[in-house]
C-alpha positions in Angstrom: 18.8 -24.1 -6.8 19.8 -25.4 -3.4 16.5 -25.1 -1.5 15.0 -28.0 0.4 11.6 -26.7 1.3 8.6 -25.1 -0.4 5.9 -23.1 1.5 2.6 -22.9 -0.4 -0.6 -21.0 0.2 -3.5 -22.7 2.0 -5.0 -25.5 -0.1 -8.7 -25.3 1.0 -11.6 -24.7 -1.4 -12.2 -20.9 -1.8 -15.1 -18.7 -2.5 -15.3 -17.4 -6.1 -12.6 -14.8 -6.7 -10.5 -16.2 -3.9 -7.7 -18.2 -5.5 -5.0 -17.7 -2.9 -6.3 -19.8 0.0 -7.5 -17.1 2.3 -11.2 -17.1 1.3 -12.0 -20.5 2.7 -15.4 -22.0 1.8 -15.0 -25.7 2.5 -12.1 -26.9 4.7 -12.6 -30.5 3.6 -12.0 -29.9 -0.1 -8.9 -29.0 -2.1 -8.7 -25.6 -3.9 -9.2 -26.5 -7.6 -6.3 -24.2 -8.5 -4.1 -27.0 -7.1 -5.6 -29.6 -9.5 -7.1 -32.8 -8.2 -6.4 -34.4 -4.9 -4.3 -37.0 -6.7 -2.3 -34.2 -8.4 -1.6 -32.7 -5.0 -0.5 -36.1 -3.6 1.8 -36.6 -6.7 3.3 -33.1 -6.1 4.1 -34.0 -2.4 5.4 -37.4 -3.3 7.7 -35.9 -6.1 9.0 -33.2 -3.7 9.7 -35.8 -1.0 11.5 -38.0 -3.5 13.8 -35.1 -4.2 14.4 -34.3 -0.5 12.2 -31.3 -0.5 9.8 -30.6 2.4 6.4 -29.0 1.6 4.9 -26.6 4.1 1.2 -25.7 3.7 0.1 -22.4 5.1 -2.9 -22.8 7.4 -5.5 -20.2 8.3 -7.1 -21.6 11.4 -9.6 -18.8 12.2 -10.7 -17.4 8.9 -13.4 -18.2 6.4 -13.9 -16.2 3.2 -17.6 -15.5 3.5 -18.0 -11.9 4.6 -21.8 -11.4 4.1 -22.8 -13.1 7.4 -24.7 -15.8 5.6 -22.7 -18.8 6.9 -24.7 -21.7 5.4 -22.2 -22.3 2.6 -19.2 -22.5 5.0 -18.0 -26.1 5.7 -17.9 -27.1 8.4 -18.6 -23.8 10.2 -22.0 -23.2 8.8 -23.8 -21.6 11.7 -23.8 -18.0 13.0 -23.1 -19.6 16.4 -19.6 -20.4 15.2 -18.7 -16.7 14.8 -18.4 -13.7 17.1 -20.7 -10.8 16.5 -19.8 -8.5 13.6 -17.5 -5.6 14.6 -15.1 -3.2 13.1 -11.6 -3.5 14.5 -10.0 -0.1 14.9 -6.5 1.2 15.6 -7.5 1.9 19.2 -8.1 -1.9 19.6 -4.5 -2.6 18.6 -3.1 0.3 20.6 -4.9 -0.8 23.8 -4.4 -4.6 23.0 -8.2 -5.0 23.2 -9.0 -8.7 22.7 -12.6 -8.5 23.8 -14.2 -6.3 21.1 -17.9 -5.9 21.9 
């Protein structure tokens, strides 16, 4: 096909119903939809053997838990790891408000 790179969804373990990588639950575990860790290593190795780079999408500031009970999040399991709950509105975008209180 002529391509030399693959960009995949985040690979972290997700909350139930989150299969796409953006509902992170445990940042230290692989999403089971990618198979085992050895399956993932084999995928990367096979791609590299064929001259194909693999880019993994990373979501650095998002966990999938939205009910404000953070104990199941790994490693960010404390409310102290998060800002207070707030609704972000269009006015925040329009005024470039980055200090929502």
